[in-house]
C-alpha positions, 0 to 999 in steps of 0.5 A: 097215880097212873098205873104203869107199863109193869101193871098194863101186862097184868091188866091184859091177862085179866081182860083178854077175850073177856066174854061171858057166855052163860058158863064159858066164864071171863076167859083170860082172867087166871086167878090161881085158886088153891085147888078145884072146887075151893071157895072164896071164903074158906068154904067147904066146896068139892068138885061135882062128880065127873060127867060129860057135857050135859044139855039143858032145854032153853025155854022159848028157844028151839032145841037144847044147849049144851052145858060145859063140864068146866067154867075155865077149861084152859086153867082148870085142866092145865098141866102141872108144867104149863101152871108152873110157868104161868105162876111164875110169870104172874109172880114176876108181873105182881112183885114188879108192880109191888116193888113200884107202888106198895110203900109198905112192901118197900119198906118190908123188903128193904128191911129183910135185905131182899132185891127185886132181882133175887125173886124169879120163881115161886121156889124164891118166895122163902127169901121174902118175909111173911105178911101177918094180919096184925102187921096189916091192922097196925098199918091200917091204924097208922095209914087210914083207911086203907093202909100203906099197903094200898098200891093204887090211887083212891080214884081207882078204888071202886069198892070198900069192904071190911073183914068180919073182925072175928079174930081181931080188929077188922080190916078194910079191903079195897077193890079196884075194877080189875080185883073185882073181875079177878074175884068174880072169876075165881068164885065162878069157877069154884061155884061152878065146880061145886055144881051150880048152874045157870038153871039154879036159883040160889039164895044168898044169906050172908051179911050184905053190909061192909063184909066181903062175904055178902055182896062180892059172894053175890056177884060171883053167884050171879057170874055163873049165870045162876039166879041169885036172890040177895036175901041177906041175914035175919028173918028166917021165916020170911026166908022159908017163905022166899024159898017156896014162893021163888022155887029156890033150889040152892043156898048160899050161907054159913054152915052153922046157919043150916041148923036154926033154918032147920029148926025154923022149918020144923017149927012151920010144920014143914018136911025139910024135904018139901021146902025145895033145896037141893044144893048147898054153897057154905063159906066163911067158916070151915064146916066139914073137916078133920084134924090136919097138919098143913098151913095156908099161905096166900099169894095174891098174883093178880092183885091191884089194890092190896096186893099181899105177899106170903100172907098167913091166912091162918087156915089149917088145911089137909092136902087131899091129892096133887095128881089129876082129879077124877073130875078132869081138873089138875089143881091140887085139892085141899080141905080147910080144917080150921084156923090156927087162931082157934087151935088149942093144944091139950097136953101136946095134942092139936084140937080144932073146933071143927074136929070137935064138931065132927066128932059131936055129930056122930051123936046127933040123936042126942045132940043139937049140933051146937057147942062151945069150948070154954077156955078160962086161962091161957095154955098149957091145957090139961083138959078142955071144957065143952059145953054141949047142947042137947037135942030138942026131944031130950029131956034131963031125965033121958041124958043117961050116959051121954056126958060119957059117951061125948068124953069117950068120943073126943078121947078116941078120936081127937086124943084129948080129955073133954069135961062136957057140960050139957045144957038144954036145947035152946041155950046156946046162940044161933048165928046166920054168920060165923059161928064162934066156938072157942070162948076165952073167958080169961080174955073178957073182963067181967065175963065170969057169968059165961062160966 
C-alpha cells in the first residue's frame, strides 16, 4: 500500500529540519506529550529545576559548550493558542489518514454514524466512540498479527513489540520508521526535562525482549546523547559491578526494582551512596502517587502503523497545573496515580495500590515496602486484606503495634478498613519488571494456597 498525499503532510511534520545536535533534539517532530516531564511508559518523571543554560566542558576540545535548557524549545514553550491550533491541524491530518486506511476505524465510525466532516477540532472528539483495549485484543485475535487497525503495509513495519500483558492478553505493537522517530523524540523530551544529559551514563534495566519498554526506551535514552548501557533484567550482582566499573551515574528501571537492588548492594557490604547512582528514571508502573480523580484518554496524533483514537489507557491521573510551569514549559502537568484496572472500591471509596504503597512507606522503619492486596471475591468489598512484609531487621517479637499502626494509617489517609497480615522479610516476590500488587485469587483456580 502506498502512503497517500494525506500522510505525506504528516511525514513532512516529522522530518522537517531533522537534525540531532546533542541536545537540540529532532526538530519538527511534534508528538503532543501530556505534560512536561511525562514519561513514555507511565513513569514518574518531573521537570528538572528551572535553570539558566549551563556550560559543559568538552574533553579534548577547546573551551566549553552551552547546554540548552529545553530539548525542543519551540514545542515545550508553545503558547496555549498556538498549541491548540497545532493539535487541531494534527488531528485533521491523522483522521484523514485513519478514514482512508484503517479498516478497523472505518467500521467503528460507520457504526457510530459519524462522518469525517463532523470532526474538525479537538472539541468534536466526544462524537467519536472510545477505543478499549479489549477491542484491540479481539481484533488482533481475529486479524493476526497486528489487527485490522494496522493502517499501513507490512513492508513499512520495521519493528514489532508486545505489551506486558499484566492486565490481560498482550498486544502486538507495530512501528514504522516515522513511528520510531516520533517515539524517540517524545521520550528524549521527557528524559531531558527530567534531567538526563549527554554527560550522563545511564544503565537501562528493563526487559529487552518483545516488551516495548526495553529496546524503545533504550533508544529514547540514546537520543538525548547520554551513554546508554543496555543491561536488561536479572543478574543484580553483575549490575552492581557494571555500575561501579563504568562509573554509571543514572538508572532507568521500574520503581519496584530499586528495593531488590538496594538489598543486593547492602548484601555486598556497600554503602548505597558509594555506588555512584545520582539520577533515576522510573517507568512501566506508577511509582509515586496519591489518590486522584481523572482518567487519561490518549489521542495518537502522529501515528502511521497503528493509530488509535480516544484510546482508554486506564491510567488515573491528577492534574497538577495548567498554567506555565516555573521551568518555562507551557504544557499541563499531571501525575499518574494508578490504573483503573487495579482500582478497588471499598464501601464506595476508590482505593489504588499505589496510594496504599505510599501510605505504607511512612512506616519504612518497620516495613520493607513490599505488599500485596489479596482479594478473594468480586466486589462489593467491606474491607481489604493487605499482606505486608516486615523490615529486614524486625523480628516477630518486635512487631508490637505495627498491625494497628498500618490499619490506622490506611484508615486515616485513604478512608478504608484494612486487615493487615504481616509476613517475614523476603517472603514476597521481588521483580525487575512491573510489580503485581493486587492478587485476585477468585480469578485463579486452585490458588487457595495464596490465601
